[in-house]
DSSP file (Angstrom, degrees, kcal/mol; ACC not computed):
  #  RESIDUE AA STRUCTURE BP1 BP2  ACC     N-H-->O    O-->H-N    N-H-->O    O-->H-N    TCO  KAPPA ALPHA  PHI   PSI    X-CA   Y-CA   Z-CA
    1    1 A M              0   0    0      0, 0.0     2,-0.1     0, 0.0     0, 0.0   0.000 360.0 360.0 360.0 137.8  148.7  -93.6   -8.4
    2    2 A D     >  -     0   0    0      1,-0.1     4,-1.8     4,-0.0     5,-0.2  -0.412 360.0-106.4 -83.5 164.4  150.3  -95.6   -5.7
    3    3 A Y  H  > S+     0   0    0      1,-0.2     4,-1.7     2,-0.2     5,-0.1   0.902 121.4  48.5 -57.3 -44.0  153.7  -97.2   -6.0
    4    4 A Y  H  > S+     0   0    0      1,-0.2     4,-2.4     2,-0.2    -1,-0.2   0.791 105.0  58.6 -73.2 -27.2  152.1 -100.7   -6.3
    5    5 A D  H  > S+     0   0    0      2,-0.2     4,-2.3     1,-0.2    -1,-0.2   0.908 106.4  48.8 -64.5 -40.9  149.7  -99.5   -9.0
    6    6 A R  H  X S+     0   0    0     -4,-1.8     4,-2.3     2,-0.2    -2,-0.2   0.887 110.0  51.6 -65.9 -38.1  152.7  -98.4  -11.1
    7    7 A L  H  X S+     0   0    0     -4,-1.7     4,-2.1     2,-0.2    -2,-0.2   0.922 110.2  48.3 -64.5 -42.6  154.3 -101.8  -10.6
    8    8 A L  H  X S+     0   0    0     -4,-2.4     4,-2.4     1,-0.2    -2,-0.2   0.900 110.7  51.6 -63.1 -39.7  151.2 -103.6  -11.7
    9    9 A G  H  X S+     0   0    0     -4,-2.3     4,-2.7     1,-0.2    -1,-0.2   0.886 108.2  52.0 -62.4 -38.5  151.1 -101.3  -14.7
   10   10 A G  H  X S+     0   0    0     -4,-2.3     4,-2.3     2,-0.2    -2,-0.2   0.875 108.6  50.8 -64.7 -37.6  154.7 -102.2  -15.5
   11   11 A M  H  X S+     0   0    0     -4,-2.1     4,-2.1     2,-0.2    -2,-0.2   0.937 112.7  45.0 -64.7 -46.3  153.8 -105.9  -15.3
   12   12 A V  H  X S+     0   0    0     -4,-2.4     4,-2.4     1,-0.2    -2,-0.2   0.924 113.6  50.4 -63.1 -44.1  150.9 -105.5  -17.7
   13   13 A A  H  X S+     0   0    0     -4,-2.7     4,-2.7     1,-0.2    -1,-0.2   0.897 109.4  50.5 -62.9 -40.4  152.9 -103.3  -20.1
   14   14 A S  H  X S+     0   0    0     -4,-2.3     4,-2.2     2,-0.2    -1,-0.2   0.892 111.3  48.2 -67.6 -37.1  155.8 -105.8  -20.2
   15   15 A L  H  X S+     0   0    0     -4,-2.1     4,-2.2     2,-0.2    -1,-0.2   0.903 113.1  48.2 -67.6 -39.4  153.5 -108.7  -21.0
   16   16 A L  H  X S+     0   0    0     -4,-2.4     4,-2.6     2,-0.2    -2,-0.2   0.899 111.8  49.3 -66.3 -39.8  151.8 -106.6  -23.7
   17   17 A L  H  X S+     0   0    0     -4,-2.7     4,-2.6     2,-0.2    -2,-0.2   0.882 109.8  52.2 -66.2 -36.7  155.2 -105.6  -25.1
   18   18 A G  H  X S+     0   0    0     -4,-2.2     4,-1.7     2,-0.2    -2,-0.2   0.905 110.9  47.5 -63.3 -40.7  156.2 -109.3  -25.1
   19   19 A F  H  X S+     0   0    0     -4,-2.2     4,-0.7     2,-0.2    -2,-0.2   0.917 111.7  50.2 -65.0 -42.5  153.1 -110.2  -27.0
   20   20 A A  H >< S+     0   0    0     -4,-2.6     3,-0.8     1,-0.2     4,-0.4   0.888 109.1  51.5 -63.3 -39.0  153.7 -107.3  -29.5
   21   21 A A  H >< S+     0   0    0     -4,-2.6     3,-1.3     1,-0.2     6,-0.3   0.865 104.4  58.5 -64.9 -34.2  157.3 -108.6  -29.9
   22   22 A G  H 3< S+     0   0    0     -4,-1.7    -1,-0.2     1,-0.3     7,-0.2   0.680  94.1  65.9 -68.5 -16.9  155.9 -112.0  -30.6
   23   23 A Q  T << S+     0   0    0     -3,-0.8    -1,-0.3    -4,-0.7    -2,-0.2   0.657  80.6  98.2 -78.5 -15.4  153.9 -110.6  -33.5
   24   24 A H  S X  S-     0   0    0     -3,-1.3     3,-1.3    -4,-0.4    -3,-0.0  -0.475  84.1-123.9 -70.8 145.0  157.1 -109.9  -35.4
   25   25 A A  T 3  S+     0   0    0      1,-0.3    -1,-0.1    -2,-0.1    -3,-0.0   0.786 108.3  54.2 -63.0 -29.0  158.0 -112.5  -37.9
   26   26 A A  T 3  S+     0   0    0     -5,-0.1     2,-0.5     1,-0.1    -1,-0.3   0.624 103.7  62.7 -82.4 -12.0  161.4 -113.2  -36.4
   27   27 A V  S <  S-     0   0    0     -3,-1.3     2,-0.1    -6,-0.3    -1,-0.1  -0.953  79.9-130.9-120.7 128.7  160.1 -113.9  -32.9
   28   28 A D     >  -     0   0    0     -2,-0.5     4,-2.2     1,-0.1     3,-0.2  -0.483  23.5-122.3 -71.6 145.8  157.8 -116.7  -31.9
   29   29 A V  H  > S+     0   0    0      1,-0.2     4,-2.6    -7,-0.2     5,-0.2   0.887 111.4  53.7 -57.5 -41.8  154.7 -115.6  -29.9
   30   30 A Y  H  > S+     0   0    0      1,-0.2     4,-2.2     2,-0.2    -1,-0.2   0.886 109.5  47.3 -63.6 -39.4  155.7 -117.9  -27.0
   31   31 A Y  H  > S+     0   0    0     -3,-0.2     4,-2.4     2,-0.2    -1,-0.2   0.864 110.9  52.0 -71.3 -35.0  159.2 -116.5  -26.8
   32   32 A G  H  X S+     0   0    0     -4,-2.2     4,-2.3     2,-0.2    -2,-0.2   0.933 111.9  45.9 -63.8 -45.4  157.9 -113.0  -26.8
   33   33 A L  H  X S+     0   0    0     -4,-2.6     4,-2.4     2,-0.2    -2,-0.2   0.880 111.2  53.0 -64.8 -37.3  155.4 -113.7  -24.0
   34   34 A F  H  X S+     0   0    0     -4,-2.2     4,-2.1     2,-0.2    -2,-0.2   0.915 108.9  49.2 -64.8 -41.8  158.2 -115.5  -22.1
   35   35 A G  H  X S+     0   0    0     -4,-2.4     4,-2.0     1,-0.2    -2,-0.2   0.914 111.6  49.3 -62.1 -42.4  160.4 -112.4  -22.4
   36   36 A G  H  X S+     0   0    0     -4,-2.3     4,-2.4     1,-0.2    -2,-0.2   0.880 109.5  52.1 -63.3 -37.9  157.6 -110.2  -21.2
   37   37 A A  H  X S+     0   0    0     -4,-2.4     4,-1.8     2,-0.2    -1,-0.2   0.858 106.6  53.7 -66.9 -35.2  157.0 -112.5  -18.3
   38   38 A L  H  X S+     0   0    0     -4,-2.1     4,-1.2     2,-0.2    -2,-0.2   0.920 110.9  45.5 -64.2 -42.7  160.7 -112.3  -17.3
   39   39 A V  H  X S+     0   0    0     -4,-2.0     4,-1.4     1,-0.2     3,-0.4   0.900 110.9  53.2 -67.1 -39.7  160.5 -108.5  -17.3
   40   40 A A  H  X S+     0   0    0     -4,-2.4     4,-2.4     1,-0.2    -1,-0.2   0.840 102.4  60.2 -62.6 -31.8  157.2 -108.7  -15.3
   41   41 A T  H  X S+     0   0    0     -4,-1.8     4,-2.9     1,-0.2    -1,-0.2   0.856  99.7  55.5 -63.8 -35.0  159.1 -110.9  -12.8
   42   42 A L  H  X S+     0   0    0     -4,-1.2     4,-2.0    -3,-0.4    -1,-0.2   0.911 109.0  46.8 -63.6 -41.2  161.5 -108.1  -12.2
   43   43 A F  H  X S+     0   0    0     -4,-1.4     4,-2.0     2,-0.2    -2,-0.2   0.915 113.1  49.4 -64.4 -42.3  158.6 -105.8  -11.3
   44   44 A L  H  X S+     0   0    0     -4,-2.4     4,-2.8     1,-0.2     5,-0.4   0.908 108.6  52.8 -63.4 -41.9  157.1 -108.6   -9.1
   45   45 A W  H  X>S+     0   0    0     -4,-2.9     4,-2.6     1,-0.2     5,-1.5   0.905 108.7  50.4 -60.0 -41.8  160.5 -109.1   -7.4
   46   46 A D  I  <>S+     0   0    0     -4,-2.0     5,-2.1     3,-0.2    -1,-0.2   0.901 115.2  43.1 -62.8 -40.2  160.6 -105.4   -6.6
   47   47 A A  I  <5S+     0   0    0     -4,-2.0    -2,-0.2     3,-0.2    -1,-0.2   0.853 124.9  31.9 -75.4 -34.9  157.1 -105.4   -5.1
   48   48 A V  I  <5S+     0   0    0     -4,-2.8    -3,-0.2     4,-0.2    -2,-0.2   0.848 131.4  24.0 -94.6 -37.0  157.5 -108.6   -3.1
   49   49 A V  I  <5S+     0   0    0     -4,-2.6    -3,-0.2    -5,-0.4    -2,-0.1   0.900 127.6  34.3 -98.8 -51.3  161.1 -108.8   -2.1
   50   50 A R  I   <S+     0   0    0     -5,-1.5    -3,-0.2     1,-0.2    -4,-0.1   0.929 136.6  12.2 -75.5 -45.0  162.5 -105.2   -2.1
   51   51 A N  S   <S-     0   0    0     -5,-2.1    -1,-0.2    -6,-0.2    -2,-0.1  -0.568  79.3-173.5-132.6  68.8  159.4 -103.3   -0.9
   52   52 A P        -     0   0    0      0, 0.0    -4,-0.2     0, 0.0     4,-0.1  -0.376  23.0-145.9 -69.2 141.2  156.8 -105.7    0.3
   53   53 A P  S    S+     0   0    0      0, 0.0    -5,-0.1     0, 0.0     3,-0.0   0.720  87.7  46.3 -75.8 -19.6  153.4 -104.3    1.2
   54   54 A A  S    S-     0   0    0     -6,-0.1     0, 0.0     1,-0.1     0, 0.0  -0.809 107.1 -81.4-116.6 159.3  153.1 -106.9    4.0
   55   55 A P    >   -     0   0    0      0, 0.0     3,-2.0     0, 0.0     6,-0.2  -0.271  39.5-119.4 -57.7 146.8  155.6 -107.9    6.6
   56   56 A A  T 3  S+     0   0    0      1,-0.3     6,-0.1    -4,-0.1     5,-0.0   0.701 111.7  64.1 -63.4 -18.9  158.2 -110.4    5.4
   57   57 A T  T 3  S+     0   0    0      4,-0.1    -1,-0.3     3,-0.0     3,-0.0   0.559  75.1 109.6 -82.3  -6.8  157.0 -112.9    8.0
   58   58 A D    X>  -     0   0    0     -3,-2.0     3,-1.4     1,-0.2     4,-0.8  -0.557  67.7-143.1 -70.2 125.1  153.6 -113.1    6.4
   59   59 A P  H 3> S+     0   0    0      0, 0.0     4,-2.1     0, 0.0    -1,-0.2   0.770  98.4  65.4 -62.3 -24.9  153.2 -116.5    4.8
   60   60 A R  H 3> S+     0   0    0      1,-0.2     4,-2.3     2,-0.2     5,-0.2   0.794  93.2  63.2 -67.0 -25.7  151.2 -115.0    1.9
   61   61 A H  H <> S+     0   0    0     -3,-1.4     4,-1.4    -6,-0.2    -1,-0.2   0.949 109.0  37.7 -61.0 -51.5  154.4 -113.1    0.9
   62   62 A A  H  X S+     0   0    0     -4,-0.8     4,-2.5     1,-0.2    -2,-0.2   0.875 113.8  56.7 -69.5 -37.5  156.3 -116.4    0.2
   63   63 A A  H  X S+     0   0    0     -4,-2.1     4,-2.6     1,-0.2     5,-0.2   0.897 105.0  51.4 -63.2 -40.4  153.3 -118.0   -1.3
   64   64 A A  H  X S+     0   0    0     -4,-2.3     4,-2.2     1,-0.2    -1,-0.2   0.915 112.2  46.4 -63.0 -42.6  152.8 -115.3   -3.9
   65   65 A A  H  X S+     0   0    0     -4,-1.4     4,-2.3     2,-0.2     5,-0.2   0.905 113.2  49.0 -66.4 -41.3  156.5 -115.5   -5.0
   66   66 A V  H  X S+     0   0    0     -4,-2.5     4,-2.3     2,-0.2     5,-0.2   0.921 112.2  47.9 -65.2 -44.2  156.4 -119.3   -5.2
   67   67 A V  H  X S+     0   0    0     -4,-2.6     4,-2.2     2,-0.2    -2,-0.2   0.932 113.4  47.3 -63.8 -46.1  153.2 -119.4   -7.2
   68   68 A W  H  X S+     0   0    0     -4,-2.2     4,-2.0    -5,-0.2    -2,-0.2   0.948 116.2  42.7 -61.4 -49.4  154.5 -116.8   -9.7
   69   69 A H  H  X S+     0   0    0     -4,-2.3     4,-2.3     1,-0.2    -1,-0.2   0.838 111.7  54.7 -71.1 -31.6  157.8 -118.4  -10.2
   70   70 A S  H  X S+     0   0    0     -4,-2.3     4,-2.6    -5,-0.2    -1,-0.2   0.928 109.1  48.5 -64.1 -43.9  156.3 -121.9  -10.4
   71   71 A G  H  X S+     0   0    0     -4,-2.2     4,-2.2    -5,-0.2    -2,-0.2   0.894 111.3  50.2 -61.3 -39.7  154.0 -120.7  -13.2
   72   72 A L  H  X S+     0   0    0     -4,-2.0     4,-2.1     2,-0.2    -1,-0.2   0.897 111.6  47.4 -66.7 -40.6  157.0 -119.1  -15.0
   73   73 A V  H  X S+     0   0    0     -4,-2.3     4,-2.5     2,-0.2    -2,-0.2   0.906 111.3  51.0 -67.7 -41.3  159.0 -122.3  -14.8
   74   74 A I  H  X S+     0   0    0     -4,-2.6     4,-2.1     1,-0.2    -2,-0.2   0.914 110.4  50.1 -61.5 -41.9  156.1 -124.4  -16.0
   75   75 A Y  H  X S+     0   0    0     -4,-2.2     4,-1.4     1,-0.2    -1,-0.2   0.907 110.2  49.9 -63.0 -42.0  155.7 -122.1  -18.9
   76   76 A L  H  X S+     0   0    0     -4,-2.1     4,-1.7     1,-0.2     3,-0.2   0.914 109.8  51.0 -63.0 -42.7  159.4 -122.3  -19.8
   77   77 A V  H  < S+     0   0    0     -4,-2.5    -1,-0.2     1,-0.2    -2,-0.2   0.883 108.0  52.0 -64.2 -37.8  159.3 -126.1  -19.6
   78   78 A T  H  < S+     0   0    0     -4,-2.1    -1,-0.2     1,-0.2    -2,-0.2   0.796 106.5  55.5 -70.2 -25.7  156.3 -126.2  -22.0
   79   79 A L  H  <        0   0    0     -4,-1.4    -1,-0.2    -3,-0.2    -2,-0.2   0.888 360.0 360.0 -69.9 -38.3  158.1 -124.0  -24.5
   80   80 A L     <        0   0    0     -4,-1.7    -1,-0.2    -5,-0.1    -2,-0.2   0.471 360.0 360.0 -86.8 360.0  161.1 -126.4  -24.6
């Protein structure tokens, strides 16, 4: 397994754990998924900012970060 494969696995696992936490009676599904998405964002940050697979000057680098965080913010706004 490559470094980025493990990061992708961590993202999937955190989203699944967030969903599993949302199945508990005390936690709403949306909040569980949001928590999992926050943890997945940490993995994404590590892959895109700390150890990018492409040079930092590549415009796709910034576009991937903007799209991910925009989606996360939109999801947060729909929760509230």
